KEBAKOL-888381 format. One record per residue: residue number from 1; residue in one letter; chain; x, y, z of N, C-alpha, C, O in turn. Coordinates in pm, 1 decimal. Layout:
% KEBAKOL-888381
<site seq="NUM" type="A" mol="A" n_xx="X" n_yy="Y" n_zz="Z" ca_xx="X" ca_yy="Y" ca_zz="Z" c_xx="X" c_yy="Y" c_zz="Z" o_xx="X" o_yy="Y" o_zz="Z"/>
...
//
This chain:
% KEBAKOL-888381
<site seq="1" type="I" mol="A" n_xx="2446.3" n_yy="2320.6" n_zz="1669.7" ca_xx="2412.2" ca_yy="2178.5" ca_zz="1624.6" c_xx="2280.9" c_yy="2139.3" c_zz="1687.8" o_xx="2208.6" o_yy="2062.1" o_zz="1624.7"/>
<site seq="2" type="E" mol="A" n_xx="2241.1" n_yy="2185.4" n_zz="1809.0" ca_xx="2111.5" ca_yy="2147.5" ca_zz="1873.5" c_xx="1995.2" c_yy="2220.5" c_zz="1790.0" o_xx="1886.5" o_yy="2164.6" o_zz="1775.5"/>
<site seq="3" type="E" mol="A" n_xx="2018.8" n_yy="2333.6" n_zz="1741.6" ca_xx="1917.2" ca_yy="2389.1" ca_zz="1663.4" c_xx="1888.4" c_yy="2314.8" c_zz="1523.0" o_xx="1775.6" o_yy="2305.6" o_zz="1474.6"/>
<site seq="4" type="M" mol="A" n_xx="2001.3" n_yy="2265.1" n_zz="1466.6" ca_xx="1981.8" ca_yy="2186.8" ca_zz="1341.1" c_xx="1916.2" c_yy="2054.0" c_zz="1375.8" o_xx="1844.2" o_yy="2005.1" o_zz="1288.6"/>
<site seq="5" type="E" mol="A" n_xx="1930.8" n_yy="1988.3" n_zz="1491.3" ca_xx="1866.1" ca_yy="1872.8" ca_zz="1526.7" c_xx="1712.1" c_yy="1880.3" c_zz="1549.8" o_xx="1636.3" o_yy="1786.8" o_zz="1524.1"/>
<site seq="6" type="N" mol="A" n_xx="1675.5" n_yy="1993.0" n_zz="1597.4" ca_xx="1538.4" ca_yy="2030.9" ca_zz="1626.7" c_xx="1443.1" c_yy="2062.2" c_zz="1490.6" o_xx="1320.6" o_yy="2050.7" o_zz="1490.3"/>
<site seq="7" type="I" mol="A" n_xx="1517.7" n_yy="2100.6" n_zz="1385.4" ca_xx="1454.6" ca_yy="2122.9" ca_zz="1264.2" c_xx="1475.1" c_yy="2013.8" c_zz="1163.8" o_xx="1586.7" o_yy="1970.5" o_zz="1134.9"/>
<site seq="8" type="P" mol="A" n_xx="1366.9" n_yy="1972.7" n_zz="1113.8" ca_xx="1387.2" ca_yy="1861.9" ca_zz="996.0" c_xx="1458.0" c_yy="1901.8" c_zz="875.6" o_xx="1442.7" o_yy="2014.1" o_zz="827.7"/>
<site seq="9" type="A" mol="A" n_xx="1535.5" n_yy="1813.8" n_zz="824.2" ca_xx="1602.2" ca_yy="1834.6" ca_zz="703.7" c_xx="1523.8" c_yy="1908.4" c_zz="590.2" o_xx="1569.7" o_yy="2005.4" o_zz="529.9"/>
<site seq="10" type="Y" mol="A" n_xx="1404.3" n_yy="1854.4" n_zz="567.7" ca_xx="1321.2" ca_yy="1890.6" ca_zz="457.5" c_xx="1271.6" c_yy="2031.7" c_zz="469.7" o_xx="1237.6" o_yy="2095.2" o_zz="369.9"/>
<site seq="11" type="V" mol="A" n_xx="1266.7" n_yy="2086.9" n_zz="604.8" ca_xx="1232.8" ca_yy="2220.3" ca_zz="639.0" c_xx="1369.6" c_yy="2311.5" c_zz="604.1" o_xx="1360.6" o_yy="2413.1" o_zz="535.2"/>
<site seq="12" type="R" mol="A" n_xx="1496.5" n_yy="2264.5" n_zz="658.7" ca_xx="1608.5" ca_yy="2340.8" ca_zz="629.9" c_xx="1644.9" c_yy="2353.5" c_zz="486.9" o_xx="1707.7" o_yy="2451.6" o_zz="447.0"/>
<site seq="13" type="K" mol="A" n_xx="1603.5" n_yy="2247.6" n_zz="400.5" ca_xx="1646.9" ca_yy="2254.7" ca_zz="262.1" c_xx="1514.4" c_yy="2307.1" c_zz="175.6" o_xx="1509.2" o_yy="2299.9" o_zz="52.9"/>
<site seq="14" type="K" mol="A" n_xx="1424.3" n_yy="2353.0" n_zz="246.8" ca_xx="1308.5" ca_yy="2414.9" ca_zz="193.9" c_xx="1232.5" c_yy="2319.2" c_zz="80.5" o_xx="1192.0" o_yy="2364.8" o_zz="-26.5"/>
<site seq="15" type="I" mol="A" n_xx="1220.6" n_yy="2192.3" n_zz="116.6" ca_xx="1152.5" ca_yy="2106.9" ca_zz="25.2" c_xx="1009.7" c_yy="2084.1" c_zz="52.4" o_xx="976.1" o_yy="2036.9" o_zz="161.0"/>
<site seq="16" type="P" mol="A" n_xx="927.2" n_yy="2112.4" n_zz="-33.7" ca_xx="770.3" ca_yy="2107.8" ca_zz="4.3" c_xx="728.4" c_yy="1969.3" c_zz="24.8" o_xx="771.4" o_yy="1881.3" o_zz="-49.8"/>
<site seq="17" type="I" mol="A" n_xx="653.2" n_yy="1945.2" n_zz="113.9" ca_xx="603.4" ca_yy="1824.5" ca_zz="142.6" c_xx="449.1" c_yy="1818.4" c_zz="132.9" o_xx="381.0" o_yy="1899.2" o_zz="196.0"/>
<site seq="18" type="E" mol="A" n_xx="396.6" n_yy="1728.8" n_zz="59.1" ca_xx="243.9" ca_yy="1738.3" ca_zz="36.9" c_xx="181.5" c_yy="1653.1" c_zz="140.2" o_xx="195.9" o_yy="1530.9" o_zz="144.7"/>
<site seq="19" type="Q" mol="A" n_xx="111.4" n_yy="1723.4" n_zz="223.2" ca_xx="19.9" ca_yy="1681.0" ca_zz="329.0" c_xx="-110.0" c_yy="1622.0" c_zz="279.5" o_xx="-199.3" o_yy="1693.7" o_zz="234.2"/>
<site seq="20" type="K" mol="A" n_xx="-120.8" n_yy="1476.3" n_zz="289.4" ca_xx="-235.0" ca_yy="1409.5" ca_zz="236.3" c_xx="-285.2" c_yy="1328.4" c_zz="361.3" o_xx="-212.8" o_yy="1269.3" o_zz="441.3"/>
<site seq="21" type="K" mol="A" n_xx="-416.3" n_yy="1335.9" n_zz="363.4" ca_xx="-493.7" ca_yy="1257.0" ca_zz="465.5" c_xx="-490.2" c_yy="1114.3" c_zz="431.5" o_xx="-525.0" o_yy="1077.3" o_zz="319.3"/>
<site seq="22" type="H" mol="A" n_xx="-450.0" n_yy="1031.1" n_zz="522.1" ca_xx="-457.4" ca_yy="879.6" ca_zz="511.8" c_xx="-590.5" c_yy="823.7" c_zz="463.0" o_xx="-596.5" o_yy="728.9" o_zz="384.7"/>
<site seq="23" type="S" mol="A" n_xx="-709.9" n_yy="894.4" n_zz="518.7" ca_xx="-830.7" ca_yy="830.3" ca_zz="483.5" c_xx="-877.5" c_yy="848.0" c_zz="346.2" o_xx="-977.1" o_yy="789.2" o_zz="304.0"/>
<site seq="24" type="E" mol="A" n_xx="-798.6" n_yy="937.6" n_zz="267.6" ca_xx="-837.2" ca_yy="961.8" ca_zz="130.7" c_xx="-771.2" c_yy="853.3" c_zz="45.1" o_xx="-815.0" o_yy="830.5" o_zz="-67.7"/>
<site seq="25" type="D" mol="A" n_xx="-665.6" n_yy="784.7" n_zz="95.9" ca_xx="-606.8" ca_yy="677.0" ca_zz="19.1" c_xx="-700.6" c_yy="573.3" c_zz="-16.6" o_xx="-767.3" o_yy="520.1" o_zz="72.2"/>
<site seq="26" type="Q" mol="A" n_xx="-713.2" n_yy="537.5" n_zz="-142.2" ca_xx="-810.4" ca_yy="419.1" ca_zz="-199.2" c_xx="-739.8" c_yy="311.8" c_zz="-260.0" o_xx="-804.5" o_yy="226.2" o_zz="-320.4"/>
<site seq="27" type="E" mol="A" n_xx="-616.6" n_yy="304.4" n_zz="-252.6" ca_xx="-537.1" ca_yy="188.5" ca_zz="-319.4" c_xx="-580.7" c_yy="72.3" c_zz="-243.8" o_xx="-560.7" o_yy="57.1" o_zz="-123.3"/>
<site seq="28" type="V" mol="A" n_xx="-646.8" n_yy="-16.2" n_zz="-327.5" ca_xx="-669.7" ca_yy="-148.1" ca_zz="-273.9" c_xx="-625.3" c_yy="-267.6" c_zz="-374.1" o_xx="-661.6" o_yy="-263.5" o_zz="-491.7"/>
<site seq="29" type="S" mol="A" n_xx="-550.3" n_yy="-368.3" n_zz="-327.5" ca_xx="-512.0" ca_yy="-456.4" ca_zz="-428.7" c_xx="-618.2" c_yy="-547.3" c_zz="-480.2" o_xx="-693.2" o_yy="-607.3" o_zz="-403.2"/>
<site seq="30" type="R" mol="A" n_xx="-625.1" n_yy="-558.1" n_zz="-610.9" ca_xx="-732.5" ca_yy="-649.2" ca_zz="-655.0" c_xx="-671.7" c_yy="-795.6" c_zz="-683.6" o_xx="-733.1" o_yy="-882.4" o_zz="-745.5"/>
<site seq="31" type="Y" mol="A" n_xx="-557.1" n_yy="-809.2" n_zz="-636.1" ca_xx="-496.1" ca_yy="-945.5" ca_zz="-643.0" c_xx="-508.9" c_yy="-1024.4" c_zz="-504.7" o_xx="-529.2" o_yy="-968.0" o_zz="-397.2"/>
<site seq="32" type="R" mol="A" n_xx="-494.6" n_yy="-1158.1" n_zz="-521.1" ca_xx="-480.2" ca_yy="-1252.0" ca_zz="-399.9" c_xx="-379.8" c_yy="-1352.0" c_zz="-429.5" o_xx="-352.2" o_yy="-1383.5" o_zz="-545.2"/>
<site seq="33" type="L" mol="A" n_xx="-323.7" n_yy="-1403.6" n_zz="-326.0" ca_xx="-221.4" ca_yy="-1506.9" ca_zz="-345.6" c_xx="-291.3" c_yy="-1636.1" c_zz="-281.3" o_xx="-345.3" o_yy="-1636.9" o_zz="-170.6"/>
<site seq="34" type="T" mol="A" n_xx="-281.4" n_yy="-1745.2" n_zz="-368.6" ca_xx="-352.8" ca_yy="-1862.7" ca_zz="-339.6" c_xx="-245.3" c_yy="-1976.1" c_zz="-344.5" o_xx="-140.4" o_yy="-1969.1" o_zz="-408.6"/>
<site seq="35" type="D" mol="A" n_xx="-285.0" n_yy="-2079.1" n_zz="-269.5" ca_xx="-195.7" ca_yy="-2194.6" ca_zz="-282.9" c_xx="-280.2" c_yy="-2313.9" c_zz="-340.5" o_xx="-332.2" o_yy="-2400.2" o_zz="-269.8"/>
<site seq="36" type="E" mol="A" n_xx="-287.9" n_yy="-2307.9" n_zz="-484.8" ca_xx="-371.5" ca_yy="-2385.2" ca_zz="-555.7" c_xx="-314.6" c_yy="-2534.1" c_zz="-558.9" o_xx="-384.0" o_yy="-2627.5" o_zz="-599.0"/>
<site seq="37" type="G" mol="A" n_xx="-181.3" n_yy="-2550.2" n_zz="-513.0" ca_xx="-131.8" ca_yy="-2664.4" ca_zz="-538.7" c_xx="-123.1" c_yy="-2735.8" c_zz="-409.9" o_xx="-10.8" o_yy="-2771.9" o_zz="-374.4"/>
<site seq="38" type="S" mol="A" n_xx="-232.0" n_yy="-2763.6" n_zz="-329.0" ca_xx="-226.2" ca_yy="-2820.7" ca_zz="-189.7" c_xx="-180.2" c_yy="-2970.3" c_zz="-217.3" o_xx="-128.0" o_yy="-3028.2" o_zz="-122.0"/>
<site seq="39" type="D" mol="A" n_xx="-192.9" n_yy="-3035.1" n_zz="-329.8" ca_xx="-154.3" ca_yy="-3164.3" ca_zz="-342.4" c_xx="-7.1" c_yy="-3184.5" c_zz="-384.1" o_xx="40.0" o_yy="-3294.8" o_zz="-411.8"/>
<site seq="40" type="G" mol="A" n_xx="63.9" n_yy="-3064.1" n_zz="-386.2" ca_xx="200.5" ca_yy="-3062.4" ca_zz="-430.1" c_xx="222.0" c_yy="-3020.2" c_zz="-572.9" o_xx="334.7" o_yy="-3004.4" o_zz="-619.7"/>
<site seq="41" type="E" mol="A" n_xx="109.9" n_yy="-3002.2" n_zz="-641.3" ca_xx="104.0" ca_yy="-2958.0" ca_zz="-789.3" c_xx="94.7" c_yy="-2795.6" c_zz="-802.6" o_xx="6.7" o_yy="-2734.4" o_zz="-741.9"/>
<site seq="42" type="G" mol="A" n_xx="175.6" n_yy="-2739.1" n_zz="-872.6" ca_xx="157.3" ca_yy="-2591.8" ca_zz="-905.7" c_xx="215.3" c_yy="-2501.8" c_zz="-800.3" o_xx="288.6" o_yy="-2413.3" o_zz="-844.5"/>
<site seq="43" type="G" mol="A" n_xx="200.8" n_yy="-2505.1" n_zz="-691.2" ca_xx="247.6" ca_yy="-2403.9" ca_zz="-594.2" c_xx="159.5" c_yy="-2272.5" c_zz="-575.3" o_xx="41.5" o_yy="-2266.9" o_zz="-609.8"/>
<site seq="44" type="P" mol="A" n_xx="223.8" n_yy="-2176.1" n_zz="-521.6" ca_xx="128.8" ca_yy="-2057.2" ca_zz="-497.9" c_xx="112.8" c_yy="-1981.7" c_zz="-627.4" o_xx="206.1" o_yy="-1966.6" o_zz="-706.4"/>
<site seq="45" type="K" mol="A" n_xx="-15.8" n_yy="-1932.2" n_zz="-647.2" ca_xx="-52.8" ca_yy="-1844.0" ca_zz="-760.1" c_xx="-105.6" c_yy="-1700.1" c_zz="-732.1" o_xx="-167.5" o_yy="-1682.1" o_zz="-627.2"/>
<site seq="46" type="L" mol="A" n_xx="-86.6" n_yy="-1601.7" n_zz="-813.6" ca_xx="-121.4" ca_yy="-1483.0" ca_zz="-793.9" c_xx="-251.2" c_yy="-1472.2" c_zz="-896.3" o_xx="-248.2" o_yy="-1491.2" o_zz="-1017.9"/>
<site seq="47" type="R" mol="A" n_xx="-360.5" n_yy="-1438.4" n_zz="-819.2" ca_xx="-494.8" ca_yy="-1429.1" ca_zz="-900.3" c_xx="-540.3" c_yy="-1298.5" c_zz="-900.5" o_xx="-514.3" o_yy="-1226.6" o_zz="-804.1"/>
<site seq="48" type="S" mol="A" n_xx="-610.7" n_yy="-1252.9" n_zz="-1003.9" ca_xx="-669.8" ca_yy="-1117.0" ca_zz="-1003.1" c_xx="-821.8" c_yy="-1107.5" c_zz="-960.8" o_xx="-873.7" o_yy="-996.3" o_zz="-950.3"/>
<site seq="49" type="D" mol="A" n_xx="-892.0" n_yy="-1220.2" n_zz="-936.9" ca_xx="-1013.1" ca_yy="-1231.3" ca_zz="-901.8" c_xx="-1038.3" c_yy="-1237.1" c_zz="-734.7" o_xx="-1067.6" o_yy="-1340.2" o_zz="-674.0"/>
<site seq="50" type="N" mol="A" n_xx="-1022.7" n_yy="-1121.0" n_zz="-681.6" ca_xx="-1035.3" ca_yy="-1118.9" ca_zz="-542.0" c_xx="-1193.3" c_yy="-1128.8" c_zz="-509.5" o_xx="-1264.3" o_yy="-1034.7" o_zz="-545.0"/>
<site seq="51" type="S" mol="A" n_xx="-1246.9" n_yy="-1231.9" n_zz="-447.7" ca_xx="-1388.4" ca_yy="-1246.1" ca_zz="-422.2" c_xx="-1436.6" c_yy="-1161.9" c_zz="-321.5" o_xx="-1558.7" o_yy="-1147.7" o_zz="-314.9"/>
<site seq="52" type="Y" mol="A" n_xx="-1354.5" n_yy="-1094.6" n_zz="-230.3" ca_xx="-1396.8" ca_yy="-1009.1" ca_zz="-121.0" c_xx="-1425.8" c_yy="-860.3" c_zz="-184.9" o_xx="-1506.3" o_yy="-783.7" o_zz="-131.9"/>
<site seq="53" type="L" mol="A" n_xx="-1357.4" n_yy="-828.9" n_zz="-296.1" ca_xx="-1369.7" ca_yy="-686.2" ca_zz="-343.4" c_xx="-1488.0" c_yy="-694.0" c_zz="-457.5" o_xx="-1487.0" o_yy="-779.8" o_zz="-545.8"/>
<site seq="54" type="H" mol="A" n_xx="-1580.0" n_yy="-603.4" n_zz="-445.8" ca_xx="-1674.9" ca_yy="-589.0" ca_zz="-559.9" c_xx="-1680.2" c_yy="-439.5" c_zz="-607.2" o_xx="-1654.4" o_yy="-342.0" o_zz="-536.6"/>
<site seq="55" type="D" mol="A" n_xx="-1716.5" n_yy="-438.7" n_zz="-732.9" ca_xx="-1725.7" ca_yy="-308.4" ca_zz="-805.2" c_xx="-1852.3" c_yy="-247.8" c_zz="-777.5" o_xx="-1862.0" o_yy="-125.2" o_zz="-784.2"/>
<site seq="56" type="N" mol="A" n_xx="-1949.7" n_yy="-318.6" n_zz="-747.2" ca_xx="-2092.2" ca_yy="-277.1" ca_zz="-725.4" c_xx="-2128.1" c_yy="-294.7" c_zz="-570.6" o_xx="-2150.3" o_yy="-401.7" o_zz="-514.0"/>
<site seq="57" type="V" mol="A" n_xx="-2129.2" n_yy="-164.4" n_zz="-513.0" ca_xx="-2155.4" ca_yy="-151.8" ca_zz="-375.9" c_xx="-2300.6" c_yy="-149.9" c_zz="-352.3" o_xx="-2374.8" o_yy="-88.5" o_zz="-428.9"/>
<site seq="58" type="D" mol="A" n_xx="-2347.9" n_yy="-218.5" n_zz="-243.0" ca_xx="-2474.4" ca_yy="-213.5" ca_zz="-202.0" c_xx="-2532.4" c_yy="-69.3" c_zz="-145.7" o_xx="-2648.9" o_yy="-60.6" o_zz="-106.8"/>
//
């Protein structure tokens, strides 16, 4: 039992795991959540125009 506890299940079952560097991940959300209804009208909104993200990099 101790031997099985020391070996991960994916190794015992011979399941290949793709090793990917986290620095290569480029998924960035283009959406932002705003509270446009500060006066009680509307409520939170999901908008696709995130002013902090630009396609043209200097």
